[in-house]
C-alpha positions in Angstrom: 0.1 -0.6 -0.1 1.2 3.3 -0.1 -0.4 6.7 1.1 -1.3 10.4 -0.2 -0.8 13.6 1.2 -2.3 16.3 1.6 -0.9 19.3 -0.4 -1.3 23.2 -0.9 0.2 25.6 -2.8 1.9 28.9 -1.2 -0.8 31.1 -2.5 -3.3 29.5 -0.8 -2.5 30.2 2.3 -3.0 27.8 4.5 -0.7 26.2 6.3 -3.2 23.7 8.3 -6.2 21.1 7.9 -8.1 23.1 9.9 -7.5 26.2 8.0 -7.8 24.2 4.0 -11.2 23.4 5.4 -12.1 27.0 6.6 -10.7 28.5 3.6 -12.0 26.5 1.4 -15.8 26.6 3.4 -15.3 30.0 2.1 -14.3 30.2 -1.3 -14.0 27.2 -3.9 -11.2 25.4 -4.1 -9.5 23.7 -7.0 -7.4 20.3 -6.6 -5.5 18.5 -8.5 -5.9 15.0 -9.3 -4.1 12.2 -11.3 -7.3 11.7 -13.0 -11.3 10.8 -12.9 -11.8 7.8 -10.2 -8.3 8.3 -8.8 -7.6 8.3 -5.5 -6.9 11.6 -5.1 -10.7 12.7 -7.0 -12.8 10.5 -4.6 -10.5 12.2 -1.2 -10.9 15.5 -2.8 -14.7 14.4 -2.6 -14.8 13.2 1.2 -12.9 16.2 1.9 -15.5 18.0 0.6 -18.6 16.0 2.2 -17.0 15.8 5.1 -16.1 19.6 6.8 -18.4 21.5 3.6 -15.3 22.5 1.3 -16.0 23.7 -2.1 -14.0 21.2 -3.4 -13.6 21.3 -7.7 -11.6 18.5 -8.8 -9.1 19.7 -12.4 -7.9 16.5 -14.0 -5.0 15.8 -15.5 -3.4 12.6 -16.9 -1.4 10.6 -14.1 0.1 11.8 -10.4 2.8 13.7 -12.5 1.0 16.2 -13.9 -1.6 16.7 -11.1 1.9 17.5 -8.9 3.0 19.9 -11.7 0.3 21.6 -11.9 0.5 22.3 -7.8 3.9 23.1 -8.2 2.6 26.0 -11.2 -0.2 27.1 -8.3 -2.6 26.7 -12.1 -4.2 24.8 -8.3 -4.8 25.6 -4.8 -4.5 21.8 -3.8 -4.2 18.7 -4.1 -4.8 14.7 -2.0 -1.7 12.7 -3.8 0.7 10.8 -3.4 3.4 11.0 -1.3 6.2 10.4 -2.9 5.8 12.8 -6.2 5.3 16.0 -4.0 8.6 15.2 -1.7 10.7 16.8 -3.2 8.6 20.0 -3.9 7.1 20.3 -0.1 11.5 19.4 0.7 11.8 23.1 -1.4 9.5 25.2 0.1 7.8 25.1 -3.1 4.0 23.3 -1.3 2.6 23.3 2.2 2.3 19.9 3.2 -0.9 19.7 5.4 -2.0 16.6 6.4 -1.1 12.8 5.8 -4.4 11.4 3.7 -3.5 7.6 5.4 -4.5 5.5 8.3 -0.7 6.2 9.8 1.5 9.0 9.5 4.4 8.8 6.3 8.0 7.4 6.9 8.9 10.4 4.5 6.8 12.6 6.4 7.1 12.0 10.5 6.3 15.0 11.8 3.1 15.7 9.4 0.1 14.5 11.1 -2.7 12.0 9.8 -6.4 13.2 8.9 -7.1 10.9 12.0 -5.6 12.6 14.2 -7.1 16.4 13.3 -10.2 14.6 13.3 -11.1 13.4 9.5 -10.2 10.0 10.0 -12.8 9.6 6.7 -10.1 11.8 4.6 -7.6 8.4 4.9 -7.1 6.6 1.8 -4.5 4.3 0.5 -3.4 2.9 -3.1 -4.0 -0.4 -3.1 -1.3 -3.3 -4.9 -1.8 -6.9 -5.7 0.0 -9.4 -8.1 -2.9 -11.1 -9.6 -3.3 -13.9 -12.1 -5.7 -15.7 -14.6 -7.8 -17.7 -11.9 -7.0 -20.7 -14.5 -3.8 -21.1 -13.7 -1.8 -23.6 -11.7 -2.3 -23.9 -8.2 1.9 -25.0 -8.1 2.8 -21.6 -10.6 0.9 -20.3 -7.6 2.6 -21.1 -4.8 5.8 -20.5 -6.8 5.3 -16.9 -7.6 3.8 -16.4 -4.4 6.9 -18.0 -2.6 8.8 -15.8 -5.0 7.5 -13.2 -3.7 7.9 -14.3 -0.2 11.5 -13.7 0.0 11.6 -11.0 -2.0 9.4 -8.5 0.1 12.4 -10.0 3.5 15.3 -8.4 1.3 16.0 -4.9 3.8 17.5 -3.9 0.6 14.1 -4.0 -1.8 12.3 -3.0 1.9 14.2 0.0 2.2 13.8 1.7 -0.8 9.7 0.5 -1.0 9.9 2.4 2.2 11.8 5.1 0.8 9.2 5.9 -1.9 6.1 5.6 1.1 4.6 1.6 -0.1 4.0 -0.3 3.1 5.7 -3.6 1.9 3.1 -6.9 2.9 2.1 -9.8 1.7 -1.4 -11.3 1.9 -2.6 -14.3 0.5 -5.1 -14.9 -1.9 -7.5 -15.1 -0.1 -6.7 -12.1 2.4 -6.1 -9.8 -0.7 -9.1 -11.2 -1.9 -10.9 -9.6 1.3 -8.8 -6.2 1.2 -10.3 -5.7 -2.5 -13.2 -6.1 -1.4 -12.8 -4.3 1.9 -11.7 -1.6 -0.4 -14.5 -1.5 -2.9 -17.2 -1.2 -0.2 -14.8 1.6 1.3 -15.5 3.8 -2.0 -19.1 2.3 -3.2 -19.9 4.3 0.1 -18.1 7.4 -1.0 -19.2 7.5 -4.5 -23.0 6.9 -2.6 -22.4 9.7 0.0 -20.7 12.7 -2.2 -22.9 12.0 -5.2 -19.1 11.8 -7.3 -19.3 11.3 -11.4 -16.4 9.6 -12.5 -16.2 12.5 -15.8 -16.7 15.1 -13.1 
């Protein structure tokens, strides 16, 4: 899994989640996203619903263009992959607001989570799963699973993943399926609660 970070362009004049929410209640804020239906798009919709923020999504074709737009000041804020934002946060070009995940990011350990700030519904994460065609022989599936487990046990790989804000983990097929179903239910609730449209 990997988490997201709430960040703002300095011109927005906000440094905390409370300030961002207050600003968004006063006037519409533009949020860059990696595209319709992306985690950042859903997170902006949740922010609008949970905190009464006027959030307008501005869709780009992927994380990198969405981050570039935020750095350029084309939009006010974004809730997007931490790794892409980090260099600009460290250089002072962007203001980190909060970690939009269930736990603090190892890349920004001083940054509080949205849950710590009173908005646990804003916590989002990207889930990465290895899948195989349904008729794959069990022996092949087990061999791949064993290879993945061995790779993820390598300290060098784990350190590299962590440095990009990935949280490595290994679950068997049934556990992964259960997590996928939980994630689907989570996003289904978001879509129903916010009325979000994938083309908006």
